[in-house]
C-alpha positions in Angstrom: -7.8 -1.5 -23.6 -5.2 -3.5 -25.4 -5.6 -7.2 -26.1 -2.5 -9.3 -26.3 -2.0 -13.1 -26.4 0.3 -13.9 -23.5 2.5 -17.0 -23.8 0.9 -17.8 -27.2 -2.4 -18.8 -25.6 -4.0 -16.5 -23.0 -6.0 -13.5 -24.2 -5.1 -10.7 -21.8 -6.6 -7.3 -21.8 -4.5 -4.5 -20.4 -5.1 -0.8 -19.6 -2.2 1.5 -18.7 -3.3 4.6 -16.8 -1.0 7.4 -15.8 -1.5 8.4 -12.2 -2.2 12.0 -13.2 -5.2 10.7 -15.2 -6.8 9.2 -12.1 -8.3 10.3 -8.8 -7.1 7.1 -7.0 -3.5 7.4 -5.7 -2.3 3.9 -4.7 -2.9 0.2 -5.2 -5.0 -0.1 -2.1 -7.4 2.6 -3.4 -7.6 0.9 -6.8 -8.2 -2.5 -5.2 -10.9 -1.1 -3.0 -12.5 0.4 -6.1 -12.7 -3.0 -7.8 -13.9 -4.6 -4.7 -16.8 -2.1 -4.4 -17.7 -2.7 -8.1 -17.8 -6.5 -7.5 -19.9 -6.2 -4.3 -22.6 -4.1 -6.0 -22.7 -6.2 -9.1 -25.9 -8.4 -9.2 -24.1 -11.7 -9.8 -20.4 -11.1 -8.9 -19.0 -12.4 -5.7 -15.9 -11.0 -4.1 -13.5 -13.8 -3.0 -10.2 -12.2 -1.8 -7.2 -10.0 -2.5 -4.0 -11.8 -3.3 -0.8 -9.8 -2.5 1.2 -11.0 -5.5 4.1 -8.6 -4.8 4.7 -9.7 -1.2 4.3 -13.4 -2.2 6.9 -13.1 -4.9 9.3 -11.0 -2.8 9.0 -13.5 0.1 10.0 -16.3 -2.3 13.0 -14.3 -3.6 11.4 -14.4 -7.1 12.1 -12.0 -9.9 10.1 -8.7 -9.8 9.9 -6.3 -12.7 12.1 -3.3 -12.3 10.1 -0.3 -11.2 7.1 -2.3 -9.9 6.0 -0.9 -6.6 3.0 -3.2 -5.8 1.1 -6.0 -7.5 -2.3 -7.2 -6.2 -5.0 -9.6 -7.7 -8.6 -8.9 -7.0 -10.2 -12.4 -7.1 -13.9 -12.8 -7.7 -16.5 -14.8 -9.6 -19.3 -14.0 -12.0 -20.6 -17.6 -11.9 -24.4 -17.8 -12.0 -24.5 -21.3 -13.6 -22.4 -24.4 -14.0 -23.5 -25.7 -17.5 -20.5 -28.0 -17.7 -17.4 -29.0 -15.7 -15.1 -27.0 -17.9 -16.7 -23.7 -16.7 -14.8 -24.1 -13.4 -11.5 -23.9 -15.3 -12.5 -20.3 -16.3 -13.5 -19.3 -12.8 -12.8 -17.5 -10.6 -11.8 -14.3 -12.4 -8.9 -12.1 -11.4 -8.1 -8.5 -12.1 -4.4 -7.6 -11.7 -3.4 -4.2 -10.4 0.2 -3.2 -10.8 1.5 0.1 -9.5 4.6 1.9 -10.8 5.9 5.3 -9.8 3.9 7.1 -12.5 1.2 4.7 -13.6 -1.0 1.7 -13.0 -1.4 -1.2 -15.3 -4.7 -3.2 -15.0 -4.7 -6.7 -16.6 -7.3 -9.5 -16.8 -7.9 -12.6 -19.0 -10.8 -12.5 -21.4 -14.0 -13.7 -19.8 -16.0 -16.5 -21.5 -19.2 -14.4 -21.7 -18.9 -11.2 -23.7 -21.2 -9.2 -21.5 -19.2 -10.0 -18.4 -16.0 -9.2 -20.2 -17.5 -5.8 -21.1 -18.3 -5.3 -17.4 -14.6 -5.7 -16.5 -13.6 -3.4 -19.3 -16.0 -0.7 -18.2 -14.9 -1.0 -14.6 -11.3 -0.6 -15.7 -11.9 2.3 -18.1 -13.9 4.2 -15.5 -10.7 4.6 -13.4 -9.7 7.4 -15.8 -10.9 10.8 -14.7 
């Protein structure tokens, strides 16, 4: 995984996987994979899938050249609310972007290292 600082403030982790490195073939399969991981996790709760590609296309917004699909898997790891600011870090989202030959998986760093590690392991396990 590669960590970058997006817009000078957001720590984003990204993983680029060539399609020939994976057994999953399209965005729907990758999204279903993450949804299953969330549903079997002891504290994670699946919320929704946001079709970012269709939303942006409907608005006539700019879409990166070569992008075939872009979905967000929205979920929450929240097991406690120790302060009000915790809600600003929740829910979580994993972005799944599909191109002709690859997928790019992106998510913002989680406040708890062990939960961040869970998202990293889910993402890395996509590789055959």
